[in-house]
N, C-alpha and C positions, 0 to 999 in steps of 0.2 A: 223780633224775628222768631219764628217757630223753630224750636230745637228739634233736630231730626230724631227719629225714633231710635237709632243706635246710641245716641247720647242719652236719651231718656232711659233706655234699658240698663245703662251702667250706673245711673245715679245711686241706686241702693247699694249695689255690690261694691262701688268704689269707696264710698264713705263709711261702710261698715268694716272695712279693712283694717289696716294697720295705723298705729299712732306714728307721730313724726320720727320716733327714734327706732321703729321697727320696720322690717322689710315687708313690702307687698309681695304677694305670691309671684315667684319667678324673677322678681326684680333684683334681688340680692345677687343672684348668679349672672345677671345680664351685665356683661362687661362692655357693652357697646359694639359698634359695627364699624367696618372700614368706611372712610369718607367716599361719598358718591363721586363718580366721574363728573367732569365739567360738562357743560351744555353740548348736545350733539347737533349736528347738522340735520337738514331735512332728509338726507339720504340714509340716515342711521336711526336706530332705535335706542332711546335712552334707557338707562337701567331703570327697571320698575321700581315704584315707590315701595319702601319697607313698611311704612305706616299707612293704615287705612284712613288716617285723618289728613294726610297730605292733599292739598288742593281744595279742601272743604272750607266753608266759612269758620267752622270751629277750629280747624287747624291754623287758619290765618290769625284768629283771635288768640290762639295759644301762643303763637310766635310773638305777637305784639305784647302780650302779658309778660313773657319770659324776658323780653328785651327792655322792658320798662325799668326806670331807675328805682321805682318803689318796690320792685319785686327783689327782695333781699333773701339771703339764706334763711333768716328767721321766718319770713313769710312762707317760703316753700316748705320748710321743716315743720313749723308749729301751726300755721294756719291752713295751708294745703294739706299737710300730713305726709309729706314725702319721707323716705329714709333720709337721714341727715347727710349721708355720704353722697346720695344723688343730688340733694339740694345744694350742697357745697360744690360739687363738681359742675353743675349747671352755671352757678354764679361765677365760679372761677373761669370757666370757658368764656363766658360773656364779657367779663371785666378785664381779662388779659393778665399779663404777668405782674402789673403793679397792683392788681386787685382793687382798682378804683373805676367806678362806672363813668363814662363820658370822657375818657382820655384816648390818646392816639393809638394805643395798643389794644383797644377793645376788639373782641371778636364776637359780634352779635350773631345770633341765629337767623339763618335765611330760609330754612326749611324745617318741617317736623322731623324728617329723617335725621337731620343734623342733631336735634334734641334727642332722638331715639338713640343716636350712637354714643351718647354720653354714658360713661361707666356708671353702673347701678341704676340706670333708667331703663324700664322695661315697659310692656304694655299697660300694666295696672297704673304705673306712675304717670304715663301719658294720659290715660283716661281720667285719672284724678285731676290732673292740671287742666284738662280740657273742660271738665264740668265746672271747676272753679272759675275759669276764665269766662265761660258762658254765663255763669250766675252773676259775675261782677261786671258785665257789660262790655266785654272785649270783642264779642263776635260781630263782624260787620253786618249791616243790614242790606236790604235788596239793592239800593242805589249806591252803596259803598263799593270801592274797588276791591275785588277779590285778589287780583294778581295780574302780572304781566307775563305773557307765555310766549317766547320766541318774538318778542317785540310787539305783541298784540295785547292790549289792555282789555280786561273783562270786569264788569261789575258783577255782583252776586246775581242779579237778576239776568244779566246777558249770559252768564255762564250756564245758568239753569236752563234757559230757553234753548241755548245752543246744544247742550247735551241731550235735551229732550228731542230736539230735531234730528240730531245725528243718530240717535238710536232708533229712530222710526224710518230711516232711509235704507233703501236697498243698494246693492252694488251698482246696478244700472243707473239709479237716481244719482248716486255720488259721482259716478264716472261720466255718464253721459249728460245728465241734466245740469249738474253743478260744474262739470268739467274739472274735477280734481284729477291729479295724476292717478293712473290706473292702480299703481301700487299703493298710493295713499288710500284709495277707496277700499282696496282689498284689505289693508291692515285694519281699517275702521270696522269693516264688516266682521272680520275674524275676531275682533275684540269686543263686539257688542254682547251685552249692554256695558257701556262705558260709564263710569261713575262721575268723573270730574274732568274739567278742562286740563287739569295737570296730567291725568292719565292720557287724555287724547293727544296732548302735545308730545308725549313720550313715544308715541307710535312711529313705526318705520314709515318714512317719507311724509310724515305729518310735520310741517313746520310753519313758518311765517305765512307763506302764500295760502296754504291750506286753511289755516286758522282764520285768515282775513276773509276768505270765500265763505267758510261755514258761519262765522259770526254775522256776516252781511246777510246771508240767506235766512238765518234765524230772525234777524231783525225785520226783514221783509215779510217773513211769514206772520210775525207777530203784528206788524202794522196792518197787514191784509186782514187778519182776524179782527182786529180792533175796528178797522174801517167798515167791514161787513156788519159787525154788531151795531156800530153807530148808525149805519144805513137803515137797519131794521128798526132802531128806535125812532128815526126820523119819519 
């Protein structure tokens, strides 16, 4: 899978930074953030994501990497190059009170924001871990599941086509043509351009029903384009 430009842009700056025992810029002062609220209903707007990696394939890869048994404090500290306090706090959060992976008290990470909230983890630490996860094969490909949002599953490819379509539609098209709730349509237009399905699902009045409609419309549009191209070839 092609790594996005923001990821490529941080490759150099990330790995020229600190050694495992040193602090990355701004990260030593980063003591974490409050936990995010629980899932919101369609009629409310979820709290915006703290991290720009949230909902991206790179962010999903980061979460899978951090939750893996082989990702130890040593790996995060010495191989990835985090501050050892950040590395220790991440593993301690994941493994729970008994400090053992794979037991009943584990508290695995579900979002990038949850990782970001760990004490001594800041933007440079996240970028460093994202780059490492991408380089070691954790980032999902086009046909892999990106995530489930308000009960609607999206592969990486489905998420990309849905967001591309959503950003191209006007208020009239969203409201009248797709028959979204008027307030959902308005929320989408006000938020355009939208970067990820995660961001889309956090919008006011955008929930399960809206996501089903948008995903279906994007799939139909993709099939229509593919069918037209095949007809030309024939």
